[in-house]
PDB file as gemmi writes it, atoms N, CA and C in Angstrom:
CRYST1    1.000    1.000    1.000  90.00  90.00  90.00 P 1                      
ATOM      1  N   UNK A   1       0.405  -1.544  -0.281  1.00  0.00           N  
ATOM      2  CA  UNK A   1       0.008   0.124  -0.009  1.00  0.00           C  
ATOM      3  C   UNK A   1       0.871   1.261  -0.092  1.00  0.00           C  
ATOM      4  N   UNK A   2       0.745   1.822  -1.465  1.00  0.00           N  
ATOM      5  CA  UNK A   2       1.359   3.047  -0.984  1.00  0.00           C  
ATOM      6  C   UNK A   2       0.787   3.831   0.064  1.00  0.00           C  
ATOM      7  N   UNK A   3       1.721   5.446   0.174  1.00  0.00           N  
ATOM      8  CA  UNK A   3       0.868   6.424   0.674  1.00  0.00           C  
ATOM      9  C   UNK A   3       0.106   7.178   0.254  1.00  0.00           C  
ATOM     10  N   UNK A   4      -0.327   7.025  -1.610  1.00  0.00           N  
ATOM     11  CA  UNK A   4      -0.821   8.058  -1.265  1.00  0.00           C  
ATOM     12  C   UNK A   4      -2.433   7.078  -1.332  1.00  0.00           C  
ATOM     13  N   UNK A   5      -2.664   6.212  -1.658  1.00  0.00           N  
ATOM     14  CA  UNK A   5      -3.417   5.388  -1.159  1.00  0.00           C  
ATOM     15  C   UNK A   5      -4.335   5.336   0.050  1.00  0.00           C  
ATOM     16  N   UNK A   6      -3.028   5.736   1.228  1.00  0.00           N  
ATOM     17  CA  UNK A   6      -3.499   5.623   2.226  1.00  0.00           C  
ATOM     18  C   UNK A   6      -4.203   6.738   2.879  1.00  0.00           C  
ATOM     19  N   UNK A   7      -3.437   7.817   2.261  1.00  0.00           N  
ATOM     20  CA  UNK A   7      -4.411   8.504   2.432  1.00  0.00           C  
ATOM     21  C   UNK A   7      -5.126   9.146   2.256  1.00  0.00           C  
ATOM     22  N   UNK A   8      -5.950   8.591   1.041  1.00  0.00           N  
ATOM     23  CA  UNK A   8      -7.092   8.343   0.173  1.00  0.00           C  
ATOM     24  C   UNK A   8      -7.831   7.982   0.507  1.00  0.00           C  
ATOM     25  N   UNK A   9      -7.526   6.391   0.992  1.00  0.00           N  
ATOM     26  CA  UNK A   9      -8.275   6.095   2.516  1.00  0.00           C  
ATOM     27  C   UNK A   9      -9.475   6.196   3.578  1.00  0.00           C  
ATOM     28  N   UNK A  10      -7.846   7.432   4.062  1.00  0.00           N  
ATOM     29  CA  UNK A  10      -9.144   8.567   5.493  1.00  0.00           C  
ATOM     30  C   UNK A  10      -9.706   8.885   5.347  1.00  0.00           C  
ATOM     31  N   UNK A  11      -9.603   9.810   3.956  1.00  0.00           N  
ATOM     32  CA  UNK A  11     -10.613  10.663   3.543  1.00  0.00           C  
ATOM     33  C   UNK A  11     -11.690  10.298   3.677  1.00  0.00           C  
ATOM     34  N   UNK A  12     -12.541  11.588   3.886  1.00  0.00           N  
ATOM     35  CA  UNK A  12     -14.278  10.291   3.904  1.00  0.00           C  
ATOM     36  C   UNK A  12     -14.821  12.209   3.884  1.00  0.00           C  
ATOM     37  N   UNK A  13     -15.867  11.598   3.140  1.00  0.00           N  
ATOM     38  CA  UNK A  13     -16.877  13.358   2.672  1.00  0.00           C  
ATOM     39  C   UNK A  13     -17.395  13.501   4.392  1.00  0.00           C  
ATOM     40  N   UNK A  14     -17.673  14.812   5.024  1.00  0.00           N  
ATOM     41  CA  UNK A  14     -18.321  15.074   5.350  1.00  0.00           C  
ATOM     42  C   UNK A  14     -19.152  15.540   4.991  1.00  0.00           C  
ATOM     43  N   UNK A  15     -20.894  15.130   6.219  1.00  0.00           N  
ATOM     44  CA  UNK A  15     -21.935  15.546   5.594  1.00  0.00           C  
ATOM     45  C   UNK A  15     -22.713  16.803   6.647  1.00  0.00           C  
ATOM     46  N   UNK A  16     -23.406  17.245   5.825  1.00  0.00           N  
ATOM     47  CA  UNK A  16     -24.312  17.817   7.067  1.00  0.00           C  
ATOM     48  C   UNK A  16     -24.850  16.882   8.189  1.00  0.00           C  
ATOM     49  N   UNK A  17     -25.541  15.762   8.414  1.00  0.00           N  
ATOM     50  CA  UNK A  17     -25.992  15.307   8.921  1.00  0.00           C  
ATOM     51  C   UNK A  17     -24.655  13.460   9.842  1.00  0.00           C  
ATOM     52  N   UNK A  18     -23.607  14.147   9.101  1.00  0.00           N  
ATOM     53  CA  UNK A  18     -22.371  13.223  10.004  1.00  0.00           C  
ATOM     54  C   UNK A  18     -22.272  13.504  11.692  1.00  0.00           C  
ATOM     55  N   UNK A  19     -22.627  12.544  11.923  1.00  0.00           N  
ATOM     56  CA  UNK A  19     -22.036  11.658  13.734  1.00  0.00           C  
ATOM     57  C   UNK A  19     -23.488  12.702  14.605  1.00  0.00           C  
ATOM     58  N   UNK A  20     -24.677  12.625  13.750  1.00  0.00           N  
ATOM     59  CA  UNK A  20     -25.522  13.323  14.333  1.00  0.00           C  
ATOM     60  C   UNK A  20     -26.890  11.972  13.991  1.00  0.00           C  
ATOM     61  N   UNK A  21     -27.669  12.221  15.107  1.00  0.00           N  
ATOM     62  CA  UNK A  21     -27.821  10.594  15.561  1.00  0.00           C  
ATOM     63  C   UNK A  21     -29.722  11.404  15.318  1.00  0.00           C  
ATOM     64  N   UNK A  22     -30.533   9.961  15.170  1.00  0.00           N  
ATOM     65  CA  UNK A  22     -32.181  10.386  15.360  1.00  0.00           C  
ATOM     66  C   UNK A  22     -32.807  11.465  15.945  1.00  0.00           C  
ATOM     67  N   UNK A  23     -32.554  11.080  17.386  1.00  0.00           N  
ATOM     68  CA  UNK A  23     -32.458  12.126  18.000  1.00  0.00           C  
ATOM     69  C   UNK A  23     -32.052  13.994  18.188  1.00  0.00           C  
ATOM     70  N   UNK A  24     -31.063  14.039  16.863  1.00  0.00           N  
ATOM     71  CA  UNK A  24     -30.729  15.131  16.990  1.00  0.00           C  
ATOM     72  C   UNK A  24     -31.337  16.298  16.259  1.00  0.00           C  
ATOM     73  N   UNK A  25     -31.307  15.081  14.931  1.00  0.00           N  
ATOM     74  CA  UNK A  25     -31.869  15.064  13.444  1.00  0.00           C  
ATOM     75  C   UNK A  25     -34.224  15.978  13.983  1.00  0.00           C  
ATOM     76  N   UNK A  26     -34.223  15.137  14.652  1.00  0.00           N  
ATOM     77  CA  UNK A  26     -35.548  15.115  14.852  1.00  0.00           C  
ATOM     78  C   UNK A  26     -35.663  16.829  15.963  1.00  0.00           C  
ATOM     79  N   UNK A  27     -34.860  17.015  16.605  1.00  0.00           N  
ATOM     80  CA  UNK A  27     -35.044  17.963  17.407  1.00  0.00           C  
ATOM     81  C   UNK A  27     -34.535  19.534  16.631  1.00  0.00           C  
ATOM     82  N   UNK A  28     -33.546  19.378  15.975  1.00  0.00           N  
ATOM     83  CA  UNK A  28     -33.922  20.342  14.955  1.00  0.00           C  
ATOM     84  C   UNK A  28     -34.827  20.809  14.011  1.00  0.00           C  
ATOM     85  N   UNK A  29     -35.679  19.510  13.494  1.00  0.00           N  
ATOM     86  CA  UNK A  29     -36.991  20.058  12.966  1.00  0.00           C  
ATOM     87  C   UNK A  29     -38.155  20.226  13.883  1.00  0.00           C  
ATOM     88  N   UNK A  30     -37.897  20.510  15.037  1.00  0.00           N  
ATOM     89  CA  UNK A  30     -38.533  20.154  16.106  1.00  0.00           C  
ATOM     90  C   UNK A  30     -38.360  22.446  17.010  1.00  0.00           C  
ATOM     91  N   UNK A  31     -37.453  22.119  15.844  1.00  0.00           N  
ATOM     92  CA  UNK A  31     -37.116  23.868  16.398  1.00  0.00           C  
ATOM     93  C   UNK A  31     -36.715  24.402  15.931  1.00  0.00           C  
ATOM     94  N   UNK A  32     -37.086  23.736  14.378  1.00  0.00           N  
ATOM     95  CA  UNK A  32     -37.172  25.380  13.232  1.00  0.00           C  
ATOM     96  C   UNK A  32     -38.606  24.677  13.012  1.00  0.00           C  
ATOM     97  N   UNK A  33     -38.827  24.470  12.523  1.00  0.00           N  
ATOM     98  CA  UNK A  33     -40.263  23.383  11.955  1.00  0.00           C  
ATOM     99  C   UNK A  33     -39.958  23.129  10.363  1.00  0.00           C  
ATOM    100  N   UNK A  34     -40.733  21.817  10.143  1.00  0.00           N  
ATOM    101  CA  UNK A  34     -40.589  21.975   8.284  1.00  0.00           C  
ATOM    102  C   UNK A  34     -42.032  21.898   8.037  1.00  0.00           C  
ATOM    103  N   UNK A  35     -42.814  22.470   6.210  1.00  0.00           N  
ATOM    104  CA  UNK A  35     -43.499  22.473   6.242  1.00  0.00           C  
ATOM    105  C   UNK A  35     -43.500  21.302   4.581  1.00  0.00           C  
ATOM    106  N   UNK A  36     -44.384  21.049   4.493  1.00  0.00           N  
ATOM    107  CA  UNK A  36     -44.560  19.506   3.095  1.00  0.00           C  
ATOM    108  C   UNK A  36     -45.274  19.930   2.871  1.00  0.00           C  
ATOM    109  N   UNK A  37     -45.702  20.723   1.082  1.00  0.00           N  
ATOM    110  CA  UNK A  37     -46.986  21.394   0.564  1.00  0.00           C  
ATOM    111  C   UNK A  37     -47.011  20.501  -0.297  1.00  0.00           C  
ATOM    112  N   UNK A  38     -48.783  19.679  -1.069  1.00  0.00           N  
ATOM    113  CA  UNK A  38     -48.814  19.157  -2.799  1.00  0.00           C  
ATOM    114  C   UNK A  38     -49.701  19.237  -2.273  1.00  0.00           C  
ATOM    115  N   UNK A  39     -50.195  19.310  -4.369  1.00  0.00           N  
ATOM    116  CA  UNK A  39     -50.712  18.786  -4.682  1.00  0.00           C  
ATOM    117  C   UNK A  39     -51.059  18.108  -5.512  1.00  0.00           C  
ATOM    118  N   UNK A  40     -52.206  17.155  -5.238  1.00  0.00           N  
ATOM    119  CA  UNK A  40     -52.718  15.969  -6.143  1.00  0.00           C  
ATOM    120  C   UNK A  40     -54.482  15.891  -6.738  1.00  0.00           C  
ATOM    121  N   UNK A  41     -53.931  15.363  -7.567  1.00  0.00           N  
ATOM    122  CA  UNK A  41     -55.635  15.547  -8.714  1.00  0.00           C  
ATOM    123  C   UNK A  41     -55.189  14.418  -9.369  1.00  0.00           C  
ATOM    124  N   UNK A  42     -56.208  13.878  -9.505  1.00  0.00           N  
ATOM    125  CA  UNK A  42     -56.963  12.644 -11.204  1.00  0.00           C  
ATOM    126  C   UNK A  42     -57.968  12.947 -11.688  1.00  0.00           C  
ATOM    127  N   UNK A  43     -57.580  13.190 -12.930  1.00  0.00           N  
ATOM    128  CA  UNK A  43     -58.673  13.592 -13.970  1.00  0.00           C  
ATOM    129  C   UNK A  43     -58.281  12.254 -15.378  1.00  0.00           C  
ATOM    130  N   UNK A  44     -59.773  12.145 -15.364  1.00  0.00           N  
ATOM    131  CA  UNK A  44     -59.678  11.605 -16.374  1.00  0.00           C  
ATOM    132  C   UNK A  44     -60.512  11.964 -17.914  1.00  0.00           C  
ATOM    133  N   UNK A  45     -59.087  12.920 -18.873  1.00  0.00           N  
ATOM    134  CA  UNK A  45     -59.067  13.526 -20.438  1.00  0.00           C  
ATOM    135  C   UNK A  45     -59.027  14.913 -19.306  1.00  0.00           C  
ATOM    136  N   UNK A  46     -60.297  15.592 -20.225  1.00  0.00           N  
ATOM    137  CA  UNK A  46     -59.860  17.089 -19.286  1.00  0.00           C  
ATOM    138  C   UNK A  46     -60.721  17.188 -18.168  1.00  0.00           C  
ATOM    139  N   UNK A  47     -61.563  16.029 -17.868  1.00  0.00           N  
ATOM    140  CA  UNK A  47     -62.154  16.158 -16.336  1.00  0.00           C  
ATOM    141  C   UNK A  47     -61.873  15.757 -14.870  1.00  0.00           C  
ATOM    142  N   UNK A  48     -61.908  16.714 -13.969  1.00  0.00           N  
ATOM    143  CA  UNK A  48     -60.462  16.683 -13.398  1.00  0.00           C  
ATOM    144  C   UNK A  48     -62.344  15.667 -12.065  1.00  0.00           C  
ATOM    145  N   UNK A  49     -61.552  14.950 -11.388  1.00  0.00           N  
ATOM    146  CA  UNK A  49     -62.547  14.017 -10.489  1.00  0.00           C  
ATOM    147  C   UNK A  49     -61.997  13.867  -8.975  1.00  0.00           C  
ATOM    148  N   UNK A  50     -60.960  14.199  -9.236  1.00  0.00           N  
ATOM    149  CA  UNK A  50     -60.555  14.083  -7.423  1.00  0.00           C  
ATOM    150  C   UNK A  50     -59.243  15.313  -7.189  1.00  0.00           C  
ATOM    151  N   UNK A  51     -59.139  16.492  -6.416  1.00  0.00           N  
ATOM    152  CA  UNK A  51     -58.080  17.349  -6.090  1.00  0.00           C  
ATOM    153  C   UNK A  51     -57.963  17.189  -5.227  1.00  0.00           C  
ATOM    154  N   UNK A  52     -56.947  16.665  -4.035  1.00  0.00           N  
ATOM    155  CA  UNK A  52     -57.084  16.753  -2.939  1.00  0.00           C  
ATOM    156  C   UNK A  52     -55.138  17.986  -2.568  1.00  0.00           C  
ATOM    157  N   UNK A  53     -55.503  18.947  -1.243  1.00  0.00           N  
ATOM    158  CA  UNK A  53     -54.271  19.557  -1.091  1.00  0.00           C  
ATOM    159  C   UNK A  53     -53.787  18.976  -0.370  1.00  0.00           C  
ATOM    160  N   UNK A  54     -52.602  19.232  -0.045  1.00  0.00           N  
ATOM    161  CA  UNK A  54     -52.383  18.361   1.535  1.00  0.00           C  
ATOM    162  C   UNK A  54     -51.014  19.579   1.616  1.00  0.00           C  
ATOM    163  N   UNK A  55     -50.910  19.922   3.416  1.00  0.00           N  
ATOM    164  CA  UNK A  55     -50.339  20.959   3.717  1.00  0.00           C  
ATOM    165  C   UNK A  55     -49.500  20.641   5.507  1.00  0.00           C  
ATOM    166  N   UNK A  56     -48.422  20.122   5.359  1.00  0.00           N  
ATOM    167  CA  UNK A  56     -48.633  19.865   6.885  1.00  0.00           C  
ATOM    168  C   UNK A  56     -47.378  20.538   7.425  1.00  0.00           C  
ATOM    169  N   UNK A  57     -47.796  20.355   8.332  1.00  0.00           N  
ATOM    170  CA  UNK A  57     -45.993  21.189   9.745  1.00  0.00           C  
ATOM    171  C   UNK A  57     -46.086  20.537  10.160  1.00  0.00           C  
ATOM    172  N   UNK A  58     -44.362  20.545  10.556  1.00  0.00           N  
ATOM    173  CA  UNK A  58     -44.532  19.815  11.760  1.00  0.00           C  
ATOM    174  C   UNK A  58     -43.750  20.952  12.683  1.00  0.00           C  
ATOM    175  N   UNK A  59     -43.440  20.689  13.772  1.00  0.00           N  
ATOM    176  CA  UNK A  59     -42.479  21.317  15.213  1.00  0.00           C  
ATOM    177  C   UNK A  59     -43.106  21.565  15.822  1.00  0.00           C  
ATOM    178  N   UNK A  60     -42.067  21.597  17.199  1.00  0.00           N  
ATOM    179  CA  UNK A  60     -42.426  21.665  18.465  1.00  0.00           C  
ATOM    180  C   UNK A  60     -43.949  22.529  18.213  1.00  0.00           C  
ATOM    181  N   UNK A  61     -44.924  22.128  20.257  1.00  0.00           N  
ATOM    182  CA  UNK A  61     -46.114  23.358  20.455  1.00  0.00           C  
ATOM    183  C   UNK A  61     -45.957  24.271  20.287  1.00  0.00           C  
ATOM    184  N   UNK A  62     -44.263  24.466  20.531  1.00  0.00           N  
ATOM    185  CA  UNK A  62     -44.183  25.892  22.070  1.00  0.00           C  
ATOM    186  C   UNK A  62     -43.588  27.139  20.531  1.00  0.00           C  
ATOM    187  N   UNK A  63     -42.927  26.536  19.137  1.00  0.00           N  
ATOM    188  CA  UNK A  63     -42.885  26.859  17.722  1.00  0.00           C  
ATOM    189  C   UNK A  63     -43.928  26.490  17.088  1.00  0.00           C  
ATOM    190  N   UNK A  64     -45.120  26.336  16.952  1.00  0.00           N  
ATOM    191  CA  UNK A  64     -46.204  25.823  17.240  1.00  0.00           C  
ATOM    192  C   UNK A  64     -46.814  27.345  16.930  1.00  0.00           C  
ATOM    193  N   UNK A  65     -46.826  27.471  19.139  1.00  0.00           N  
ATOM    194  CA  UNK A  65     -47.089  29.312  20.034  1.00  0.00           C  
ATOM    195  C   UNK A  65     -47.029  30.049  19.039  1.00  0.00           C  
ATOM    196  N   UNK A  66     -45.735  30.121  18.723  1.00  0.00           N  
ATOM    197  CA  UNK A  66     -45.040  31.259  18.107  1.00  0.00           C  
ATOM    198  C   UNK A  66     -45.833  31.582  16.901  1.00  0.00           C  
ATOM    199  N   UNK A  67     -46.182  31.412  16.472  1.00  0.00           N  
ATOM    200  CA  UNK A  67     -46.082  31.468  15.072  1.00  0.00           C  
ATOM    201  C   UNK A  67     -47.615  31.418  15.172  1.00  0.00           C  
ATOM    202  N   UNK A  68     -48.048  30.958  15.748  1.00  0.00           N  
ATOM    203  CA  UNK A  68     -49.409  32.067  15.469  1.00  0.00           C  
ATOM    204  C   UNK A  68     -50.645  31.060  15.435  1.00  0.00           C  
ATOM    205  N   UNK A  69     -50.220  29.786  15.880  1.00  0.00           N  
ATOM    206  CA  UNK A  69     -51.453  27.650  15.349  1.00  0.00           C  
ATOM    207  C   UNK A  69     -51.712  27.832  16.621  1.00  0.00           C  
ATOM    208  N   UNK A  70     -52.774  27.392  16.808  1.00  0.00           N  
ATOM    209  CA  UNK A  70     -52.819  26.582  17.799  1.00  0.00           C  
ATOM    210  C   UNK A  70     -54.893  25.905  18.175  1.00  0.00           C  
ATOM    211  N   UNK A  71     -54.775  25.880  16.936  1.00  0.00           N  
ATOM    212  CA  UNK A  71     -56.300  25.282  16.819  1.00  0.00           C  
ATOM    213  C   UNK A  71     -56.187  23.653  17.284  1.00  0.00           C  
ATOM    214  N   UNK A  72     -55.999  23.203  18.604  1.00  0.00           N  
ATOM    215  CA  UNK A  72     -55.673  22.062  18.856  1.00  0.00           C  
ATOM    216  C   UNK A  72     -56.486  22.496  20.246  1.00  0.00           C  
ATOM    217  N   UNK A  73     -56.169  23.893  20.391  1.00  0.00           N  
ATOM    218  CA  UNK A  73     -57.246  23.581  21.616  1.00  0.00           C  
ATOM    219  C   UNK A  73     -57.972  24.334  21.778  1.00  0.00           C  
ATOM    220  N   UNK A  74     -58.794  24.256  20.958  1.00  0.00           N  
ATOM    221  CA  UNK A  74     -60.407  24.809  20.169  1.00  0.00           C  
ATOM    222  C   UNK A  74     -61.006  23.922  19.814  1.00  0.00           C  
ATOM    223  N   UNK A  75     -59.956  22.784  19.702  1.00  0.00           N  
ATOM    224  CA  UNK A  75     -60.732  21.259  19.026  1.00  0.00           C  
ATOM    225  C   UNK A  75     -61.479  20.639  19.602  1.00  0.00           C  
ATOM    226  N   UNK A  76     -63.030  20.032  19.667  1.00  0.00           N  
ATOM    227  CA  UNK A  76     -64.071  19.172  20.149  1.00  0.00           C  
ATOM    228  C   UNK A  76     -63.029  18.325  20.338  1.00  0.00           C  
ATOM    229  N   UNK A  77     -62.760  17.790  19.310  1.00  0.00           N  
ATOM    230  CA  UNK A  77     -61.836  16.620  19.835  1.00  0.00           C  
ATOM    231  C   UNK A  77     -60.490  15.433  20.044  1.00  0.00           C  
ATOM    232  N   UNK A  78     -60.320  16.441  21.069  1.00  0.00           N  
ATOM    233  CA  UNK A  78     -58.818  17.103  21.570  1.00  0.00           C  
ATOM    234  C   UNK A  78     -58.658  18.129  22.466  1.00  0.00           C  
ATOM    235  N   UNK A  79     -59.704  18.685  23.182  1.00  0.00           N  
ATOM    236  CA  UNK A  79     -59.716  20.012  24.355  1.00  0.00           C  
ATOM    237  C   UNK A  79     -61.119  19.490  25.291  1.00  0.00           C  
ATOM    238  N   UNK A  80     -61.044  18.292  26.221  1.00  0.00           N  
ATOM    239  CA  UNK A  80     -61.784  18.040  26.829  1.00  0.00           C  
ATOM    240  C   UNK A  80     -63.091  19.349  27.391  1.00  0.00           C  
ATOM    241  N   UNK A  81     -61.748  20.467  27.445  1.00  0.00           N  
ATOM    242  CA  UNK A  81     -63.734  22.239  28.007  1.00  0.00           C  
ATOM    243  C   UNK A  81     -64.295  22.302  26.161  1.00  0.00           C  
ATOM    244  N   UNK A  82     -63.152  22.066  25.868  1.00  0.00           N  
ATOM    245  CA  UNK A  82     -64.566  21.654  23.725  1.00  0.00           C  
ATOM    246  C   UNK A  82     -65.372  20.442  24.137  1.00  0.00           C  
ATOM    247  N   UNK A  83     -64.981  19.882  24.124  1.00  0.00           N  
ATOM    248  CA  UNK A  83     -65.503  18.639  24.721  1.00  0.00           C  
ATOM    249  C   UNK A  83     -67.734  18.436  25.031  1.00  0.00           C  
ATOM    250  N   UNK A  84     -66.720  18.983  26.059  1.00  0.00           N  
ATOM    251  CA  UNK A  84     -67.693  19.800  26.868  1.00  0.00           C  
ATOM    252  C   UNK A  84     -68.935  20.819  26.485  1.00  0.00           C  
ATOM    253  N   UNK A  85     -68.408  21.953  25.584  1.00  0.00           N  
ATOM    254  CA  UNK A  85     -68.476  23.221  25.430  1.00  0.00           C  
ATOM    255  C   UNK A  85     -70.136  22.822  24.330  1.00  0.00           C  
ATOM    256  N   UNK A  86     -69.347  21.530  23.321  1.00  0.00           N  
ATOM    257  CA  UNK A  86     -70.503  21.004  22.352  1.00  0.00           C  
ATOM    258  C   UNK A  86     -71.304  20.474  22.804  1.00  0.00           C  
ATOM    259  N   UNK A  87     -71.179  19.264  24.187  1.00  0.00           N  
ATOM    260  CA  UNK A  87     -72.234  19.064  24.096  1.00  0.00           C  
ATOM    261  C   UNK A  87     -73.195  20.046  25.529  1.00  0.00           C  
ATOM    262  N   UNK A  88     -73.042  21.199  25.450  1.00  0.00           N  
ATOM    263  CA  UNK A  88     -73.808  21.848  26.330  1.00  0.00           C  
ATOM    264  C   UNK A  88     -74.759  22.338  25.400  1.00  0.00           C  
ATOM    265  N   UNK A  89     -74.196  22.733  23.915  1.00  0.00           N  
ATOM    266  CA  UNK A  89     -74.103  23.566  22.727  1.00  0.00           C  
ATOM    267  C   UNK A  89     -75.364  22.900  22.637  1.00  0.00           C  
ATOM    268  N   UNK A  90     -74.816  21.250  22.344  1.00  0.00           N  
ATOM    269  CA  UNK A  90     -75.915  20.821  21.695  1.00  0.00           C  
ATOM    270  C   UNK A  90     -77.070  21.047  22.333  1.00  0.00           C  
ATOM    271  N   UNK A  91     -77.926  20.126  24.127  1.00  0.00           N  
ATOM    272  CA  UNK A  91     -78.381  20.502  24.492  1.00  0.00           C  
ATOM    273  C   UNK A  91     -78.960  21.057  24.685  1.00  0.00           C  
ATOM    274  N   UNK A  92     -78.106  22.383  24.579  1.00  0.00           N  
ATOM    275  CA  UNK A  92     -79.067  24.160  23.897  1.00  0.00           C  
ATOM    276  C   UNK A  92     -80.306  23.373  22.833  1.00  0.00           C  
ATOM    277  N   UNK A  93     -79.204  23.434  21.862  1.00  0.00           N  
ATOM    278  CA  UNK A  93     -80.282  23.749  21.235  1.00  0.00           C  
ATOM    279  C   UNK A  93     -81.079  22.248  21.060  1.00  0.00           C  
ATOM    280  N   UNK A  94     -81.669  20.793  21.195  1.00  0.00           N  
ATOM    281  CA  UNK A  94     -82.232  20.404  21.311  1.00  0.00           C  
ATOM    282  C   UNK A  94     -83.786  21.165  22.357  1.00  0.00           C  
ATOM    283  N   UNK A  95     -82.872  21.780  23.553  1.00  0.00           N  
ATOM    284  CA  UNK A  95     -84.151  23.099  24.227  1.00  0.00           C  
ATOM    285  C   UNK A  95     -84.536  23.875  23.045  1.00  0.00           C  
ATOM    286  N   UNK A  96     -83.718  24.564  22.552  1.00  0.00           N  
ATOM    287  CA  UNK A  96     -84.517  25.762  21.597  1.00  0.00           C  
ATOM    288  C   UNK A  96     -85.787  25.536  21.171  1.00  0.00           C  
ATOM    289  N   UNK A  97     -84.958  23.967  20.410  1.00  0.00           N  
ATOM    290  CA  UNK A  97     -86.173  23.365  19.156  1.00  0.00           C  
ATOM    291  C   UNK A  97     -87.056  22.537  19.439  1.00  0.00           C  
ATOM    292  N   UNK A  98     -87.026  22.066  21.122  1.00  0.00           N  
ATOM    293  CA  UNK A  98     -88.078  21.545  21.950  1.00  0.00           C  
ATOM    294  C   UNK A  98     -89.500  23.282  21.961  1.00  0.00           C  
ATOM    295  N   UNK A  99     -88.777  24.278  22.745  1.00  0.00           N  
ATOM    296  CA  UNK A  99     -89.782  25.473  22.931  1.00  0.00           C  
ATOM    297  C   UNK A  99     -90.348  25.718  22.244  1.00  0.00           C  
ATOM    298  N   UNK A 100     -89.615  25.824  20.914  1.00  0.00           N  
ATOM    299  CA  UNK A 100     -90.486  26.712  19.662  1.00  0.00           C  
ATOM    300  C   UNK A 100     -91.340  24.989  18.903  1.00  0.00           C  
ATOM    301  N   UNK A 101     -90.862  24.004  18.950  1.00  0.00           N  
ATOM    302  CA  UNK A 101     -92.293  23.837  18.750  1.00  0.00           C  
ATOM    303  C   UNK A 101     -93.496  23.181  20.265  1.00  0.00           C  
ATOM    304  N   UNK A 102     -93.427  23.341  20.631  1.00  0.00           N  
ATOM    305  CA  UNK A 102     -94.269  24.055  21.521  1.00  0.00           C  
ATOM    306  C   UNK A 102     -95.091  25.416  21.534  1.00  0.00           C  
ATOM    307  N   UNK A 103     -94.278  26.055  20.758  1.00  0.00           N  
ATOM    308  CA  UNK A 103     -94.689  27.717  21.059  1.00  0.00           C  
ATOM    309  C   UNK A 103     -95.554  27.774  19.443  1.00  0.00           C  
ATOM    310  N   UNK A 104     -95.210  27.298  18.714  1.00  0.00           N  
ATOM    311  CA  UNK A 104     -95.383  26.134  17.288  1.00  0.00           C  
ATOM    312  C   UNK A 104     -96.989  26.125  18.069  1.00  0.00           C  
ATOM    313  N   UNK A 105     -97.038  25.040  18.841  1.00  0.00           N  
ATOM    314  CA  UNK A 105     -98.602  24.377  19.218  1.00  0.00           C  
ATOM    315  C   UNK A 105     -99.337  25.039  20.058  1.00  0.00           C  
ATOM    316  N   UNK A 106     -98.397  25.745  20.850  1.00  0.00           N  
ATOM    317  CA  UNK A 106     -99.938  27.098  21.577  1.00  0.00           C  
ATOM    318  C   UNK A 106    -100.463  27.803  20.827  1.00  0.00           C  
ATOM    319  N   UNK A 107     -99.862  28.743  19.688  1.00  0.00           N  
ATOM    320  CA  UNK A 107     -99.408  29.281  17.835  1.00  0.00           C  
ATOM    321  C   UNK A 107    -100.811  28.810  17.698  1.00  0.00           C  
ATOM    322  N   UNK A 108    -100.781  27.749  16.988  1.00  0.00           N  
ATOM    323  CA  UNK A 108    -101.766  26.505  16.198  1.00  0.00           C  
ATOM    324  C   UNK A 108    -103.468  27.363  16.980  1.00  0.00           C  
ATOM    325  N   UNK A 109    -102.934  26.163  18.976  1.00  0.00           N  
ATOM    326  CA  UNK A 109    -104.014  26.107  18.952  1.00  0.00           C  
ATOM    327  C   UNK A 109    -105.259  28.040  19.171  1.00  0.00           C  
ATOM    328  N   UNK A 110    -104.633  28.334  19.550  1.00  0.00           N  
ATOM    329  CA  UNK A 110    -104.960  29.930  20.132  1.00  0.00           C  
ATOM    330  C   UNK A 110    -105.848  30.441  18.896  1.00  0.00           C  
ATOM    331  N   UNK A 111    -105.320  29.679  17.273  1.00  0.00           N  
ATOM    332  CA  UNK A 111    -106.007  30.247  16.177  1.00  0.00           C  
ATOM    333  C   UNK A 111    -106.887  29.418  15.808  1.00  0.00           C  
ATOM    334  N   UNK A 112    -107.232  28.700  16.060  1.00  0.00           N  
ATOM    335  CA  UNK A 112    -108.442  27.233  16.494  1.00  0.00           C  
ATOM    336  C   UNK A 112    -109.241  27.780  17.075  1.00  0.00           C  
TER     337      UNK A 112                                                      
END                                                                             
């Protein structure tokens, strides 16, 4: 083995992820955030049958709040308080419908 071949075998190509573990990469992605966007459409001839727009944001909760994104706090499927408010709202709607039905029947009885 010559000196030049020995030095060539010791050379390595440095990459941006060299020495990074999956945890390091995940921490960087969550800290900075990543956006993935795409459009999918299915057409037959000139007729579009299906169109899907995909927008995906991956970040930490803190980073999302910094960007003004906090929809999970009011999503009824993710928040206990929102679920309770949805249930109360549903009960109120049923009560209003019942009262309206009763009012219609009283008006009909007065007219007859």
